[in-house]
C-alpha positions as CSV (number, residue, x, y, z in Angstrom):
1,M,28.7,24.8,22.4
2,A,26.4,21.9,23.0
3,N,27.2,18.7,21.2
4,K,24.1,18.1,19.0
5,S,23.7,14.7,17.7
6,K,22.2,14.6,14.5
7,K,19.7,12.0,13.5
8,K,20.7,10.1,10.3
9,P,18.1,10.1,7.6
10,S,16.8,6.9,6.7
11,N,16.8,5.7,3.2
12,D,13.8,3.6,3.7
13,N,10.9,5.8,3.1
14,T,8.4,3.1,3.6
15,I,5.4,3.8,5.8
16,A,3.3,0.5,5.4
17,M,3.1,-2.5,3.4
18,N,0.5,-4.9,2.4
19,R,2.2,-8.3,3.0
20,K,-1.1,-10.3,2.4
21,A,-1.6,-8.9,-1.3
22,G,1.3,-10.9,-2.8
23,H,0.0,-14.1,-1.1
24,E,-3.8,-13.5,-2.1
25,F,-3.4,-12.1,-5.5
26,F,-1.4,-12.4,-8.8
27,I,0.0,-8.9,-9.4
28,E,-0.2,-8.0,-12.9
29,E,0.7,-4.1,-13.0
30,K,1.6,-1.4,-10.5
31,F,0.9,2.3,-10.3
32,E,1.9,5.0,-8.0
33,A,-1.0,7.2,-6.6
34,G,-1.1,10.4,-4.5
35,L,-3.3,10.8,-1.6
36,V,-5.5,13.3,-0.3
37,L,-4.9,13.7,3.5
38,E,-5.9,15.9,6.3
39,G,-3.3,17.3,8.7
40,W,-3.8,14.8,11.6
41,E,-3.4,12.0,9.1
42,V,-0.1,13.2,7.8
43,K,1.0,13.3,11.4
44,S,0.0,9.8,12.2
45,L,1.5,8.4,9.0
46,R,4.9,10.0,10.1
47,D,4.4,8.3,13.4
48,G,3.8,5.0,11.5
49,K,0.1,4.5,12.7
50,V,-1.3,3.0,9.6
51,Q,-2.4,-0.5,8.5
52,L,-3.2,-1.7,4.8
53,N,-4.2,-5.2,5.5
54,D,-7.8,-5.1,4.8
55,S,-8.0,-2.3,2.5
56,Y,-8.9,-2.1,-1.2
57,V,-9.3,0.6,-3.9
58,H,-12.5,1.1,-5.8
59,I,-13.7,3.4,-8.6
60,R,-16.7,5.8,-7.8
61,N,-17.7,8.4,-10.4
62,G,-14.5,8.2,-12.4
63,E,-12.4,8.7,-9.5
64,A,-10.2,6.1,-7.2
65,W,-10.9,5.9,-3.6
66,L,-8.8,3.8,-0.9
67,A,-11.2,2.3,1.5
68,N,-10.8,0.4,4.9
69,A,-7.2,1.8,5.3
70,L,-6.8,2.3,9.0
71,I,-5.0,5.5,10.0
72,T,-5.0,5.6,13.8
73,A,-5.1,9.3,15.1
74,L,-2.4,10.7,17.5
75,K,-3.6,11.7,21.0
76,T,-1.7,15.2,20.7
77,A,-2.5,15.8,17.1
78,S,-6.3,15.6,16.9
79,T,-7.7,17.2,20.2
80,H,-9.8,19.8,18.5
81,I,-11.4,17.4,15.7
82,K,-13.1,14.1,15.4
83,P,-11.0,12.0,13.2
84,E,-12.4,9.1,11.1
85,P,-9.7,6.4,11.2
86,Q,-11.2,4.6,8.3
87,R,-12.8,7.0,6.0
88,D,-12.5,6.9,2.2
89,R,-9.5,8.7,0.9
90,K,-9.1,10.1,-2.5
91,L,-6.3,8.8,-4.8
92,L,-4.8,11.2,-7.3
93,L,-3.9,9.6,-10.7
94,H,-3.4,10.9,-14.1
95,R,-6.5,10.5,-16.4
96,G,-4.9,7.9,-18.6
97,E,-3.9,5.8,-15.8
98,L,-7.6,6.1,-14.4
99,N,-9.1,5.1,-17.7
100,K,-7.0,2.1,-18.0
101,L,-7.9,1.1,-14.4
102,I,-11.5,1.6,-14.8
103,G,-11.6,-0.6,-18.1
104,A,-9.4,-3.5,-16.4
105,V,-11.7,-3.5,-13.4
106,E,-15.1,-3.3,-15.4
107,R,-14.3,-5.4,-18.3
108,K,-11.6,-7.9,-17.5
109,G,-12.6,-8.5,-13.9
110,Y,-9.3,-7.2,-12.4
111,T,-9.0,-5.8,-8.7
112,L,-7.4,-2.9,-7.3
113,V,-5.1,-3.7,-4.4
114,P,-2.9,-1.3,-2.3
115,L,0.7,-2.6,-1.9
116,S,2.6,-0.1,0.1
117,M,2.5,3.4,1.1
118,Y,5.8,5.5,1.2
119,W,7.2,9.1,1.2
120,V,8.4,10.8,-2.1
121,K,9.8,14.3,-1.6
122,G,7.6,14.7,1.6
123,M,4.5,13.6,0.0
124,A,2.6,10.2,0.7
125,K,2.2,8.0,-2.2
126,L,0.5,4.5,-2.5
127,Q,1.5,2.0,-4.7
128,I,-1.6,0.2,-6.0
129,A,-1.6,-2.9,-8.3
130,L,-4.0,-4.7,-10.9
131,A,-4.4,-7.7,-9.5
132,K,-6.5,-11.4,-10.2
133,G,-7.5,-13.2,-7.2
134,K,-5.8,-16.7,-6.4
135,Q,-7.5,-20.0,-5.8
136,L,-6.4,-22.1,-3.1
137,H,-4.3,-24.4,-5.5
138,D,-2.6,-21.3,-6.8
139,K,-1.4,-20.4,-3.2
140,R,-0.1,-24.1,-2.6
141,A,1.8,-23.9,-5.9
142,T,3.3,-20.6,-5.0
143,E,4.2,-21.7,-1.6
144,K,5.8,-25.0,-3.0
145,E,7.9,-22.8,-5.4
146,R,9.3,-20.5,-2.6
147,D,10.1,-23.5,-0.8
148,W,12.0,-25.1,-3.4
149,S,13.8,-22.0,-4.4
150,R,15.0,-21.5,-0.6
151,D,16.1,-25.3,-0.6
152,K,17.8,-24.9,-3.9
153,A,19.6,-21.7,-2.8
154,R,21.0,-23.8,0.6
155,I,22.1,-26.7,-1.6
156,M,24.2,-24.1,-3.9
157,K,25.4,-22.6,-0.9
158,I,26.9,-25.8,0.7
159,K,28.6,-26.6,-2.5
């Protein structure tokens, strides 16, 4: 019988991360949302063809939508359709979570930022956060704090 090499399942289910979000915003609270996707989008996600860098979440008619997320279509998966790589995608949240997000965005001036996209039991999920924008001096302070903690760790390791 032929020797079949099995692929080891990876424990890391992350599809994409928005690394700029932590630098640009103060993250207050995180939520997990499902995504309404088309078939070619799921295949592209499995291949890792997604970017969340300039994307954001907005509320329209009491629903949450992911905007500016770039999902590049695969050449083989989307031959019979005309894919839109940056279309708005609906987010699936519970009504209580949506009401909380709507109140925070409209009344308190928060922003909704996508942090990461990952798989949960074969379904694509998006982690979004309520965030406040950082000023330039806040970014400098955060960077200074990060540098100091790194130096502190080096000093403690030497001793």
